[in-house]
matplotlib code that plots the C-alpha trace (Angstrom):
import matplotlib.pyplot as plt

x = [7.9, 10.9, 14.2, 17.2, 20.9, 21.6, 23.9, 21.2, 19.7, 22.6, 24.2, 26.8, 29.7, 30.5, 34.0, 35.4, 38.8, 39.8, 42.5, 41.7, 44.2, 42.8, 39.1, 38.3, 37.5, 35.4, 32.9, 32.3, 29.3, 30.3, 27.4, 28.3, 27.1, 26.3, 23.4, 20.6, 20.8, 19.1, 19.8, 18.2, 20.0, 18.1, 20.8, 22.2, 25.9, 26.6, 30.1, 29.8, 31.5, 29.8, 26.4, 24.9, 25.3, 22.1, 20.0, 17.2, 18.2, 21.7, 22.6, 24.1, 21.5, 23.4, 26.7, 29.5, 30.2, 29.2, 31.7, 30.8, 33.6, 34.7, 37.1, 34.5, 35.3, 39.0, 38.3, 36.6, 39.8, 39.2, 36.8, 39.7, 40.9, 37.6, 37.9, 41.4, 40.3, 37.5, 39.6, 42.1, 39.3, 38.0, 34.8, 33.4, 31.4, 32.8, 33.6, 35.3, 38.7, 38.6, 36.2, 35.4, 34.0, 31.0, 31.4, 29.6, 31.0, 29.5, 31.5, 30.6, 32.4, 34.5, 37.5, 36.7, 36.9, 40.6, 42.9, 41.7, 44.8, 44.4, 41.5, 40.5, 42.7, 42.5, 44.7, 42.2, 39.3, 41.2, 41.8, 38.1, 37.4, 39.9, 38.2, 34.7, 32.7, 29.4, 29.2, 30.6, 29.5, 31.0, 28.9, 29.6, 32.9, 34.2, 34.7, 32.9, 31.3, 34.5, 34.4, 30.6, 28.9, 25.4, 23.9, 26.1, 23.7, 26.0, 29.3, 31.4, 31.8, 28.3, 28.1, 27.7, 29.4, 27.6, 28.8, 27.7, 24.3, 22.2, 18.8, 17.1, 13.7, 12.0, 8.3, 7.4, 10.1, 11.1, 14.3, 15.3, 17.7, 19.8, 23.3, 23.8, 26.7, 25.1, 26.6, 23.8, 23.4, 20.3, 19.2, 18.2, 14.9, 13.8, 10.5, 8.8, 10.0, 12.6, 15.8, 18.8, 21.5, 22.0, 23.2, 24.5, 23.6, 26.1, 27.3, 27.3, 25.2, 22.0, 20.7, 19.1, 16.7, 18.3, 15.0, 14.2, 17.7, 17.3, 14.0, 15.6, 18.5, 16.2, 19.3, 21.9, 25.6, 26.0, 28.0, 27.9, 30.0, 27.5, 25.8, 24.1, 24.7, 22.7, 22.5, 19.2, 19.6, 16.8, 16.4, 13.6, 13.9, 13.5, 14.8, 17.0, 14.1, 12.0, 14.9, 15.3, 11.6, 12.2, 15.3, 13.1, 10.5, 13.4, 14.3, 11.1, 13.1, 15.7, 12.8, 11.3, 14.6, 16.6, 15.5, 16.3, 17.0, 17.8, 19.2, 21.7, 24.3, 23.7, 24.4, 21.9, 22.0, 20.4, 21.3, 19.0, 20.1, 18.6, 20.5, 17.8, 14.9, 11.9, 8.8, 7.4, 5.2, 7.1, 4.8, 5.4, 9.1, 9.3, 7.4, 9.6, 12.7, 11.7, 11.3, 14.6, 16.4, 14.7, 15.8, 19.3, 19.7, 18.7, 21.0, 23.9, 23.3, 22.9, 25.9, 28.5, 30.9, 32.4, 35.6, 37.8, 36.4, 32.7, 30.2, 27.8, 24.3, 25.8, 27.9, 24.8, 23.2, 25.9]
y = [3.2, 1.0, 2.5, 1.3, 2.0, 4.9, 2.7, 0.1, 2.4, 1.2, 2.7, 5.0, 5.3, 7.8, 8.7, 10.9, 12.5, 15.0, 16.6, 15.8, 18.3, 21.2, 20.1, 20.3, 17.7, 16.7, 14.1, 12.9, 11.3, 9.1, 7.6, 4.4, 6.0, 9.5, 10.6, 13.2, 15.9, 19.0, 21.6, 24.2, 27.0, 28.9, 30.4, 33.8, 32.9, 29.9, 28.9, 26.6, 25.5, 24.7, 24.7, 26.5, 23.3, 22.2, 25.2, 23.9, 26.1, 24.6, 21.7, 19.3, 16.8, 15.6, 15.0, 12.6, 13.6, 15.9, 17.2, 18.6, 20.3, 22.5, 25.4, 27.9, 29.3, 28.7, 25.0, 25.3, 24.1, 20.7, 19.6, 19.5, 16.5, 14.7, 15.7, 14.3, 11.0, 10.6, 11.7, 9.0, 6.5, 8.0, 9.2, 12.4, 14.2, 13.3, 16.4, 14.5, 15.9, 15.0, 13.5, 16.3, 15.2, 17.3, 17.9, 20.3, 21.3, 23.2, 24.3, 25.1, 27.4, 25.6, 28.0, 29.1, 25.6, 24.8, 26.2, 28.7, 28.4, 24.7, 23.8, 20.9, 20.6, 18.7, 16.1, 15.6, 15.4, 12.8, 10.8, 11.0, 9.4, 6.7, 6.1, 5.9, 2.8, 1.3, -0.8, 1.2, 4.7, 6.6, 9.2, 11.9, 13.7, 12.8, 14.2, 17.5, 17.1, 17.1, 20.8, 21.2, 23.1, 24.6, 27.2, 30.2, 33.1, 34.2, 33.2, 30.1, 30.2, 28.8, 26.5, 22.7, 20.0, 18.3, 16.4, 14.1, 12.4, 10.1, 8.6, 6.5, 4.8, 2.3, 2.6, -0.3, -0.4, 3.2, 3.9, 7.4, 8.9, 11.9, 12.6, 15.9, 18.0, 20.0, 23.4, 25.8, 29.1, 27.8, 25.1, 21.5, 19.9, 16.3, 15.2, 15.7, 19.3, 18.6, 20.6, 18.3, 20.8, 24.5, 27.6, 26.6, 28.2, 30.3, 27.3, 25.1, 22.4, 23.1, 25.0, 28.3, 29.1, 30.8, 32.0, 33.8, 35.3, 36.6, 38.3, 39.9, 41.1, 42.5, 42.7, 40.0, 40.6, 37.0, 36.6, 33.9, 31.4, 28.5, 26.4, 23.1, 20.8, 17.8, 15.2, 13.4, 10.1, 8.1, 5.0, 6.6, 8.1, 11.9, 14.6, 17.5, 19.9, 17.5, 17.0, 20.7, 20.8, 17.9, 19.7, 22.7, 20.5, 18.8, 22.1, 21.7, 19.1, 21.7, 24.0, 21.2, 20.4, 23.7, 27.1, 29.7, 28.5, 29.9, 33.1, 35.5, 33.9, 30.4, 29.0, 26.1, 23.9, 20.6, 18.4, 15.7, 12.8, 9.9, 6.6, 4.2, 3.7, 3.1, 5.1, 7.4, 10.5, 13.7, 14.9, 11.7, 11.8, 15.5, 14.9, 11.9, 14.0, 16.5, 13.7, 12.0, 15.4, 16.2, 12.9, 13.1, 16.5, 15.1, 12.1, 14.5, 16.1, 12.7, 10.9, 13.7, 13.5, 16.5, 17.7, 20.9, 22.3, 21.9, 19.7, 17.5, 16.2, 13.0, 15.1, 16.8, 13.5, 12.5]
z = [128.6, 129.6, 130.7, 128.7, 128.5, 126.1, 124.1, 123.6, 121.0, 118.7, 115.7, 117.4, 119.8, 122.5, 123.7, 126.4, 127.0, 129.7, 131.6, 135.3, 136.8, 134.7, 135.0, 131.3, 128.6, 125.7, 124.6, 121.1, 119.4, 116.4, 114.4, 112.6, 109.4, 108.3, 110.4, 109.9, 112.6, 113.9, 116.6, 118.7, 120.6, 123.3, 125.6, 125.0, 125.1, 122.9, 121.6, 118.6, 115.3, 112.0, 113.7, 110.6, 108.7, 110.5, 109.3, 107.2, 104.3, 104.1, 101.9, 104.5, 105.6, 108.6, 110.3, 110.7, 114.4, 117.2, 119.8, 123.2, 125.0, 127.9, 127.3, 126.0, 122.6, 123.1, 122.5, 119.1, 117.4, 119.0, 116.3, 113.9, 115.9, 115.2, 111.5, 111.4, 113.0, 110.5, 107.5, 108.3, 108.0, 104.8, 106.4, 105.1, 102.4, 99.1, 97.2, 94.4, 95.6, 99.2, 101.8, 104.2, 107.6, 108.7, 112.4, 114.7, 118.1, 121.0, 124.0, 127.6, 130.0, 132.6, 132.8, 136.4, 137.9, 137.9, 135.2, 132.7, 130.5, 129.6, 127.3, 125.1, 122.0, 118.7, 120.3, 123.2, 120.8, 118.7, 121.9, 122.6, 119.2, 120.0, 123.3, 121.8, 122.6, 121.6, 124.7, 127.6, 128.7, 131.6, 133.4, 136.0, 136.2, 132.8, 129.4, 128.7, 132.2, 134.2, 134.8, 134.9, 137.8, 138.4, 140.8, 139.8, 140.4, 143.3, 141.6, 141.7, 145.6, 146.0, 142.9, 143.0, 141.0, 138.2, 135.1, 132.3, 132.5, 130.4, 130.1, 127.5, 127.1, 124.7, 123.7, 121.4, 118.7, 119.3, 121.3, 122.3, 124.8, 125.7, 126.8, 128.7, 129.9, 132.7, 133.3, 134.1, 135.8, 137.5, 139.9, 139.2, 140.2, 139.9, 138.6, 142.0, 142.1, 144.7, 144.3, 143.8, 142.9, 142.7, 144.6, 148.1, 151.4, 153.2, 155.2, 152.1, 153.9, 152.0, 149.0, 148.2, 145.3, 142.4, 141.0, 144.2, 144.4, 140.8, 141.7, 144.7, 142.7, 140.0, 137.8, 137.6, 137.0, 135.8, 132.6, 130.0, 132.0, 131.8, 129.0, 129.2, 126.1, 125.0, 122.2, 121.7, 119.9, 118.4, 116.2, 114.1, 110.7, 110.3, 108.1, 109.2, 109.2, 111.3, 113.7, 114.1, 115.3, 117.7, 119.1, 119.9, 121.6, 123.5, 125.1, 127.3, 129.1, 130.1, 131.3, 133.5, 135.3, 135.3, 136.7, 135.6, 132.1, 128.7, 130.2, 128.6, 130.8, 129.3, 125.9, 126.1, 123.0, 122.1, 119.1, 117.8, 115.6, 113.9, 113.8, 112.7, 110.3, 112.6, 111.6, 114.3, 114.7, 115.2, 118.0, 119.9, 119.5, 120.3, 123.6, 124.4, 123.6, 126.3, 128.8, 128.2, 128.3, 131.6, 133.1, 131.7, 133.3, 136.7, 136.2, 135.5, 138.9, 140.7, 139.2, 139.8, 142.7, 144.6, 143.1, 142.8, 146.0, 144.8, 146.6, 144.8, 145.4, 147.0, 149.4, 150.7, 151.4, 153.9]

ax = plt.figure().add_subplot(projection="3d")
ax.plot(x, y, z, "-o")
ax.set_aspect("equal")
plt.show()
């Protein structure tokens, strides 16, 4: 396995747009051509749009774009901006009357970070499309990650700042990677089991353990104000049904890096998408998907910088 840049997979662009003052934004994935996609939702509080297109029983075999956003369910109009951008370029499913872009959107909850009344709009999502690049990818406090936090078992007062993370690898001819907007209730652990982000101590100079706090509480008052979102991108050829299975296997990456995970206070969602024609075994790719998701989650914690009164991993190292 060799680490590569996510964009080295090829066949797509990623763009961000955000409102820095209001700590909310969006991130768009634009494949160069219509791409087979799958999805798996494990959290108990998701906010999404058109996600049923990816049900194996539905006719659509893929998507023209995926939008990740802040703003919770208030922002679900933002995907209209992506549709407008694609329609203007005559990209969409040809109905014989009009070309209808197939766009899924998932939103995370960032309303408690800065301004609850300003959320991603169709104009912001359109701008993210205009900003999309196949050669340059910003990480950290940007796009859908600008208002991301973790470690909220005791509320926002003891949460830490996270953001957008990415990781990709190459094995032979296979290239696979993940983009993550990390906004979890739980704590984040690296591959050695060391906690890198989560619920802060009372003096905010170190971290406590959310899992142990949860056990002591026995019953959590946490509400669905979280949600970690990911897109796994690969250059191998799979059908929508196969990609749905890969998405379910990719959720293991969340479980390795985030604890607690898949709670009723999260809306954890992973999309999978194929942008190439390499032949690969589903079991191999599903296992790799979990690995790249795990490492992208860790990267999202390590690349973020402190903002809006929240400290980050890097702040605790100083």
